[in-house]
MARFIGU-548911 format. One record per residue: residue in three letters; x, y, z of N, C-alpha, C in turn. Coordinates in steps of 0.2 Angstrom, whole numbers, plus 5000, padded with zeros to 4 digits. Atoms other than C-alpha are relative to their C-alpha. Layout:
BEGIN
ALAXYZXYZXYZ ...
END
This chain:
BEGIN
MET500449945000500050005000500450065000 SER499649945001500650174996500050045005 PHE500149954995501050315008499450045000 HIS500649955001499550415002499449965002 LEU500650044998498450265004500049985007 LEU500050014993499150225021499850075004 ARG500249954996498950405027499250014999 ALA500649985000497150415020499649955004 ALA500450054995496650255030500050025007 ALA499949984993497450325046499550065001 LEU500449954999496350485043499449985001 VAL500850034999494750375041499949975007 VAL500050034994495250285057499950065006 LEU500049944995495550445067499350035000 THR500649975001494050525060499549965004 ALA500450044997493050375066500050005008 LEU499950004993493850375083499850075003 PHE500049944997493750555087499250044998 ALA500549975002492050595078499450015006 PRO500550004994490850555094500350055004 VAL499749964996492050645104499850084998 ALA500149945002491850795094499350035000 ALA500749985000489950795092499850015007 PHE500249994992489750765112500350065002 ALA499749944998490950915114499650054998 ALA500449965002489851015103499350015002 ALA500750014998488250965110499950055006 PRO500049964993487551095123499849975005 ALA500150044994487451055141499250015002 LYS500750004998485751025148500050065006 PRO500149954995485151165160499849965006 ALA500150044995485151105178499349995002 GLU500850004999483251145179499750054995 ILE500449955004481951245170499650035004 ARG500549974996480951375178499450034997 LEU500649985004479251405173499550045004 ALA500449944996478151565179499249974998 TYR500750015001476251525180499650055004 LEU500549974995474751615186499449965001 ASN500450064997473351525194499449984996 GLY500550025004472151525179500049934997 PRO500050075003471751355173500150014992 ARG499850005008472651325156500249924999 PRO499850085002473051145147500749995003 TRP499250024998474951165152500049975007 ILE500050034993474551135170499849935001 LEU499950074999474150965166500749975000 GLY499350024999475950945163500350005007 LYS499749994991476351005181499649945003 ALA500350054996475050885187500349934999 ASP499750065001475750735179500749994998 GLY499250005001477650775177500250004993 SER499950015007477550775158500750044997 PHE499449965002478850915156500649975003 GLU499450034998480150825168500049944995 LYS499950065004479850665158500350024993 ALA499849985006480150755141500850035001 LEU499449964999481450875147500649965004 LYS499650054996482350735158500450065005 ILE499849944995482750895171499650015004 PRO500549984996481950955185499750064998 VAL500449945003480551085182499750035007 LYS500349954994480151225195499650054998 TRP500649965003478451295194500050065006 VAL500149944997478351475200499450045000 ASN500649965000476751555205500150085000 PHE500149934999476451745201499450034999 SER500849985001474851845203500050054995 SER500249965007475151955188500649994995 GLY499550005006476051955171500550055001 PRO499549964999477052105174500549985005 ASP499650044995477852025190500349964997 ALA499650055003478251875180500550014995 LEU499649985005478951965166500750035003 LYS499449984996480152055179500549955001 ALA499750074998480651885185500449974994 VAL499650035005481151825167500650064999 ALA499449965001482151995164500550005004 ALA499649984995483051975180500349935000 GLY499750065000483551795176499849945005 GLU500350064995482551705189499549964998 ILE500550055004481251625176500349994994 ASP499850025006481651545161499450014994 ILE500649995005479851535152499450025005 ALA500749974997478251625157499450004995 ARG500549995005476551615151499650085002 VAL500349934997475851805152499650034994 GLY500649965005474551915143500450044996 SER499749965005474852005128500150085001 VAL499849944998474752175135500650025004 PRO499349994998476152165147500649994996 VAL499550015004477152085135500250054995 ALA500049955005476852215122500550075003 ALA499649944997477452345134500749985002 ALA499350014998478952245140500449994993 LEU499750005006479452215122500250074997 ALA499949935000479252405119500750035005 ARG499549974995480452435134500649955000 LYS499350035002481752305126500249955006 LEU499750054994481752175141500249944995 PRO499750055004482752035135499749935000 ILE500450055001481351915130499949994993 GLU500350015006480651815115499449985000 VAL500850035001478751775110500349934997 ILE499950065003478851585107499449974997 ALA500650035003477051535105499450045004 VAL500749974996475251585109499849945004 SER500350054996474551495123499249995000 GLY500850005001472751545121499750064998 VAL500249945002471651675114499350015005 ILE500449984995470551755126499350024998 ASP500849985002468551755124499750025007 SER500549994994467451725140500549995006 SER499650034994468951675152500250075003 GLU500049944997469051865156499450045000 ARG500649975000467651955161499950065005 LEU500249944996466952125168499349975005 ILE500550024995465852075185499850055002 ALA500249934997464752215191499449985006 ARG500549994995463452245205499449994996 ARG500750005004461652195200499650064997 GLU500349935002461052375199500350034993 ILE499649985005462452405186499849954994 THR500250045006461652345169500450024993 SER499749985006462752435155500850015002 VAL499449974998464552475154500250085001 LYS500049924999464152655152499750025008 GLY500249994993463352635170500549995006 LEU499449994996465152625177500150065002 GLU499849934998465152805177499850025008 GLY500149994992465252865195500149955005 ARG499950064996465652695201500749985001 THR499350034999467352605207500149944998 VAL499850055003468052485196500849975001 THR499450044999469552355200500249964994 TYR499750055004470752265189500749995001 PRO499450015000472452195188500450054997 ALA499749955004473552335183500549974995 GLY499750045006474452305166499949944997 SER500150075003473652155162499550014994 THR500549995005472452105148499450025002 ALA500749984996470952135160500050075000 HIS499949925000471652315161499950034994 TYR500049975007471852335143499249994998 ALA500750025003470052255140499550065003 LEU500349954997469252385153500150064996 LEU499849945004470152525144499650004994 ALA500150005006469652475128499250005000 ALA500849994999467752445134499850075000 PHE500249924998467752635140500050034993 LYS500049965007468152685122499449974995 VAL500550025004466952565113499350025003 TYR500749984997465452605125499950075002 GLY500049934999465852785126499950025007 VAL500049994993466252785145500550065001 ASP499749944998466852955152500649975006 ALA499650034995468552865160500150055007 ALA499949964994468653025172499549995006 LYS500650004994466952995180500149925003 VAL499950074997467552805184500650005005 LYS499450004996468652785200500349934999 GLN499750075001469852645195500649995005 ALA499650024995470752545208500449944998 PRO499650055002472152435202500249955006 LEU499950044995472252275213500249934997 LYS499850065002472952105212499349965000 PRO500650045000471551975208499749975006 ALA500450024994471351905225499850055005 ASP500249934998471352085232499350024998 GLU500649975003469952125220499449965003 LEU500450054997468951975227499850035007 ALA500249974992469152045245499750064999 ALA500349945001468752215239499350004999 TRP500650025001467252155232499549985006 LYS500350034995466652065247499950055006 ARG500049944995467052225258499550044998 GLY500449965002465952315247500350084998 ASP499749955002467352435242499950024992 VAL500049995008467152415222499449984998 ASP500650025003465652405211500049954995 ALA499950045005466452305198500749984999 ALA499350025000467952205194500149974992 TYR499950045007468752145177500549965003 VAL499550054998469751985180499949934996 TRP500050065004470051805174499749955005 GLY500250054996469351645181500649975005 PRO500650024996469251575194499750065005 PHE500249954996469151745203499250024996 SER500749985002467651805190499549975003 ASN500650044999466651655194499950015008 GLN500149994993466951685213499750075001 LEU500449944999466351865211499350004997 GLU500750015002464751805202499749965006 ALA500350034995464451685217499950055006 ALA500249954994464651835229499550054998 GLY500549965001463251925221500050044993 GLY499949945006463952005204499749954994 HIS500250025006463451975186500550024994 GLU499650005006464351965169499750074996 LEU500149955004464352135161500250004993 LEU499750015006465552095147500649965000 LYS499450055001466751965141500450034995 SER499549975004468452015132499949984993 GLY500250025007467851915116499650054997 GLN500449965003466552045113500450064997 LEU499649945002467952175110500349994993 GLN499650015005468552085096499750024993 LYS500449965005467252155084500250074998 ASP499849954999467952315088500950014999 GLY499350005001469752265084500550005006 TYR499650014993470352225102500149925000 TYR499950074999471152055102500449985006 LEU499750014994471751985119500249924999 PHE499850074999472851825121500650005004 ASN499550014996474151745131500649974996 VAL499450025004475951705125500549965005 TYR499450014996477451615131500650034997 VAL499549955001478951715133500649965003 VAL499350034997480851645136500550055000 SER499549964998482251725143500649994993 LYS499650015006483451765127500649965002 LYS499350034998484951705137499949925001 PHE500250075000484151535142499949974993 ALA500150035006483551505124500650004995 ALA499350005004485251545116500349955002 ALA499750054997485951415128499849934999 HIS500350065000484651295127499449984995 PRO500550005005483651295111499649935000 GLU500450065000483251115112499549995006 ALA500550014995482451125129499450044999 VAL500549965001481351265123499549974995 SER500450045006480751165107499749935004 LEU500350044998480451015119499450025005 PHE500549974995479451125132499450014995 LEU500649995004478251175117499849944997 ARG500250065001478151005112499549965005 VAL500450034995477450945129499450055001 PHE500649965000476351105128499549984995 ARG500450035004475651045112499649955001 ASP500350074999475250875118499550015006 THR500549994996474350945133499450044998 VAL500649975003473251055122499649944996 ARG500350055003472850905112499749955005 ARG500350054994472450795127499350045003 TYR500749974996471150935134499550004994 LYS500550015004470350945117499749944999 ALA500350085000470150755117499549995004 ASP500450024995469350755133500050055005 PRO500049944995468950935141499849985007 ASP500250004993468050875156500549975004 ALA499450044996469350745162500550055002 VAL499449955001470750865158499950065006 ALA500249954997469751015167500049975008 ALA499950044993469650895183500650015003 ILE499350014998471450865184500350075002 ILE499849935000471851055181499850035006 ALA500449974995470651105194500349975007 LYS499750054994471350965208500750045001 GLU499249985000473151035203500050085004 LEU499949934998472651215206499650015007 GLY500349994994471551185221499450055000 GLN500649955002470051265212499349964998 ASP500750035002468151225208500149974993 VAL500050035006467951105194499650034996 ALA500449975005466551185186500350074998 ALA499849945001467351355187500749994994 ALA499450015004468951285179499849984993 LYS500350035005467851195165499850074996 GLN500349945003466951375162500750044997 THR499449965002468751465161500349974994 LEU499650035006469551335149499650024994 ALA500649995007467951335137500150074998 GLY500049935002468151535137500750014996 LEU499449985002469851515128500249954993 GLU499950045005470451455111500749994999 PHE499450034999471951355109500349984993 PRO499850015008472851365091500649945002 ASP499550045000473951215089500650044998 ILE499449965002475751255087500150014994 GLN500050015008475851195070499650064996 GLU500549945003474451325065500450065001 GLN499749944999475451455073500550034996 LEU499549995004476751455060499750034994 ALA500349965006475451535047500150085003 PRO500149945001475451715044499550045005 THR500649984996473751735054500250015007 TRP499950014993474651695071500850035000 LEU499449974999476451705073500550004993 GLY499549995005477251685056500649964999 ASP499450055001478851605050500750045001 ASN499449964999480051745056500250044994 LYS499849965006480051825038499750054999 GLY500449945002478951965040499450025006 GLU500550004995477352035049499549955000 SER500550055000476051915056499450045004 GLY500649974996474351935064500350025008 ILE499949984993475151935082500550054999 SER499649944999476552065078499650064999 LYS500449955000475152175072499750015005 SER500349994993474252155087500450035006 PHE499649984995475652185098500150084998 ALA500049915002475952365088499250035002 ASP500649974998474052395090500150015007 THR500150004993474052355108500550065003 ALA499549954998475752465110499750075000 ARG500249935001474952615102499450025004 PHE500649984996473352605112500350025008 LEU499749994992474452595129500350075000 ALA499749944999475352745123499550064999 ASP500549955001473752845118499850025007 LEU500350004994473252815136500550035006 GLY499549984996474952865143500349955004 GLU499750064997475452695149500749984997 LEU499350015003476952685137500250054996 SER499749945004478052805128500049994994 ARG500050015007477752815110500749994997 ARG499350015004479552835106500349945001 ASP499850074999479852665114499749954995 ILE500250065004478752575102500449994994 PRO499550015005479852485089499550014993 ASP500349995006479452505070499549934999 SER500350065001478952315070500249965005 PHE499950054995478652185083500249934998 ALA499850065002479152045072500649975002 PRO499450044998480952025077499949975007 TYR500050034994480451995094499549945001 ILE500450064999479451845090500449944996 ASN499550065003480451675086499749945000 THR500450075002479551525078500549944999 ALA499650055002481151435076499949935005 TYR500150064995480751335093499449974999 ILE500450045002479151285087500149964994 ALA499950045005479751225070500449945003 GLY499650064997481051115081499549955004 ALA500550034996479551065091499649954996 VAL500550045005478550995076500449964995 ARG499650045004479950925067500049925002 
END
């Protein structure tokens, strides 16, 4: 055998020997754990908390951290204390405009009747809130919906006493008789009804006037850059929980209610008041798109940001030309492959 053939053979052997080592060295290390932020609202992904689906798929410990509001959860993501959070579109639009180091990775649910305006029996219209005290979680989708309702129904906001409170505090204020109406999500909206209130408005009614409200998953940019496979696996498990919910809503709602320590009927009602687009559908321009241009969700973020700016809740100069760069569907693509 010639020198050149011997040399070639040696290179083949060396390559075979060291290829696995090189591949192993290039593979990203798994995170020690993944930290997930959730609010107490019943959602399909809580099924994965109840049965350990996320741990089984990710093969790492999962730390679930409860927050009372979306803005608080977003602050924790920005501070590096949380890796992935489910948050409402309104606080996310504000956070993206303020350049928090986060990416939007999926829509978790579109809000219809899962968030509602509950009022005292004697208040029979949204206009009837003038001269009354109304409470809501500050900076939330419910807050946005309330302000949108003021515009749609011609309410003079200056004549409404607005009292921002966390959901549990809204319920307490209602029971004390301190407030006349409250905009909030389930199960708190159900508890307000049980305490003598009635539904005045549900968020889905605002869609005909161009106000769309939804929840999304956001991820820390630092975590996503270091562990993209973990983010895709997370979304795959989320997809599976949605499919399991759609296949048997009653059974899954009961599991979720038990996990959250909530009334089963209220959990069923809240879940039924949400639309859950499959993550594969979300690659369409109607939803998140394909990272190549504007999408329905990026435009909705822009509309929300401009609305917040008009109300003085956000500086107009902070609003980016496009929200599309803050949406990354590469993780969905990885999840469905």
